[in-house]
C-alpha positions as CSV (number, residue, x, y, z in Angstrom):
1,M,27.9,-74.9,17.2
2,D,27.8,-73.6,20.8
3,E,27.6,-69.9,22.1
4,S,31.4,-69.7,22.8
5,T,32.2,-70.7,19.3
6,L,29.7,-68.2,17.9
7,Y,31.2,-65.4,20.1
8,W,34.7,-66.0,19.0
9,I,33.7,-66.2,15.5
10,M,32.0,-62.8,15.7
11,K,35.0,-61.3,17.5
12,L,37.6,-62.4,14.8
13,D,37.3,-59.1,13.0
14,D,38.1,-57.2,16.3
15,I,40.9,-59.2,17.0
16,R,42.3,-59.0,13.6
17,Q,42.0,-55.2,13.6
18,C,43.7,-55.0,17.1
19,M,46.6,-57.1,15.7
20,L,47.1,-54.7,12.7
21,I,46.8,-51.7,15.0
22,I,49.5,-53.2,17.3
23,T,51.7,-53.9,14.3
24,L,51.4,-50.4,12.9
25,I,52.2,-49.0,16.3
26,F,55.3,-50.9,16.8
27,S,56.5,-50.5,13.1
28,L,56.2,-46.7,13.8
29,A,57.8,-46.9,17.0
30,G,60.7,-48.7,15.4
31,V,61.2,-46.1,12.6
32,I,61.1,-43.2,15.3
33,V,63.5,-44.9,17.6
34,S,65.7,-45.9,14.7
35,A,65.8,-42.3,13.5
36,A,66.4,-41.0,16.9
37,Y,69.2,-43.6,17.4
38,F,71.0,-42.8,14.2
39,G,70.3,-39.0,14.4
40,T,72.2,-38.9,17.8
41,K,75.1,-41.1,16.6
42,A,75.9,-39.0,13.3
43,E,79.0,-37.8,14.8
44,S,80.6,-41.3,14.9
45,T,83.4,-41.7,12.6
46,P,85.2,-45.1,11.5
47,L,87.8,-44.3,14.1
48,R,85.0,-43.8,16.9
49,P,82.2,-46.4,16.3
50,M,78.9,-46.1,17.8
51,K,78.7,-47.2,21.4
52,N,76.0,-49.1,22.8
53,T,74.8,-50.7,19.6
54,W,73.9,-53.8,21.5
55,K,71.1,-51.8,23.0
56,F,69.7,-50.8,19.6
57,M,70.1,-54.6,18.4
58,V,68.1,-55.8,21.5
59,F,65.4,-53.1,20.6
60,I,65.3,-54.4,16.9
61,F,65.1,-57.9,18.2
62,M,62.2,-57.0,20.4
63,F,60.5,-55.1,17.7
64,F,60.6,-58.0,15.2
65,A,59.7,-60.5,18.0
66,T,56.7,-58.5,18.7
67,A,55.5,-56.8,15.4
68,L,56.2,-59.8,13.1
69,P,54.1,-62.3,14.8
70,M,51.3,-59.7,15.1
71,G,51.4,-58.9,11.3
72,I,51.6,-62.6,10.4
73,G,48.7,-63.5,12.8
74,A,46.6,-60.7,11.5
75,T,47.2,-61.9,7.9
76,F,46.2,-65.7,8.6
77,L,43.4,-64.9,11.0
78,P,40.1,-65.4,9.1
79,S,37.5,-62.8,9.1
80,T,34.1,-63.3,10.5
81,R,32.7,-64.2,7.2
82,Q,35.5,-66.6,6.4
83,A,35.1,-68.2,9.7
84,V,31.5,-68.9,9.5
85,I,31.8,-70.5,5.9
86,I,34.8,-72.6,7.4
87,K,32.5,-73.8,10.3
88,T,29.2,-74.3,8.5
89,L,29.9,-75.3,5.0
90,P,31.3,-78.7,5.7
91,A,28.4,-79.4,8.0
92,I,25.9,-78.4,5.2
93,V,27.8,-80.1,2.4
94,N,28.2,-83.5,4.3
95,N,24.6,-83.7,5.6
96,E,23.3,-86.8,3.8
97,E,19.6,-85.6,4.4
98,L,20.3,-82.4,2.6
99,Q,22.1,-84.2,-0.4
100,V,19.0,-86.3,-0.9
101,E,16.6,-83.3,-0.7
102,G,18.8,-81.5,-3.0
103,K,18.6,-84.2,-5.6
104,E,15.0,-84.2,-5.3
105,V,14.6,-80.5,-5.8
106,Y,17.0,-80.9,-8.9
107,K,14.6,-83.4,-10.5
108,L,11.5,-81.4,-9.8
109,M,13.1,-78.2,-11.2
110,K,14.4,-80.1,-14.3
111,G,11.0,-81.5,-14.9
112,W,9.4,-78.2,-14.4
113,L,11.8,-76.6,-16.9
114,K,11.2,-79.3,-19.5
115,K,7.4,-78.7,-19.1
116,Q,8.0,-74.9,-19.5
117,V,9.9,-75.6,-22.6
118,E,7.4,-78.0,-24.0
119,D,4.5,-75.6,-23.4
120,K,6.3,-72.6,-25.2
121,T,6.9,-74.8,-28.2
122,V,3.2,-75.8,-28.4
123,Q,2.1,-72.3,-28.2
124,E,4.5,-71.1,-30.9
């Protein structure tokens, strides 16, 4: 793992928080603009439909085209802890040297535990 990869792994939390803030800002802006748009068009009747609805539809499209990907990106972007596990765990698990050493440590610990059990039964 080089410095660049480590840097981006460490910055994932900041990027995720930025995406969430942008999503919240666009969501709030969408609510405010919608309320303002429909508040000014309250006098429309079925005989006089609202004019310039296409402008509002373009705004709604732009809102979803920006806020939705940001929200989805923030959801699936891993945190720093998760990214470290994703990058390092396969390297550790797939290392043959560590697997051999792990088996030896396991055998030593098992022997030590058996010895401890035998010593306790002899003392009692």
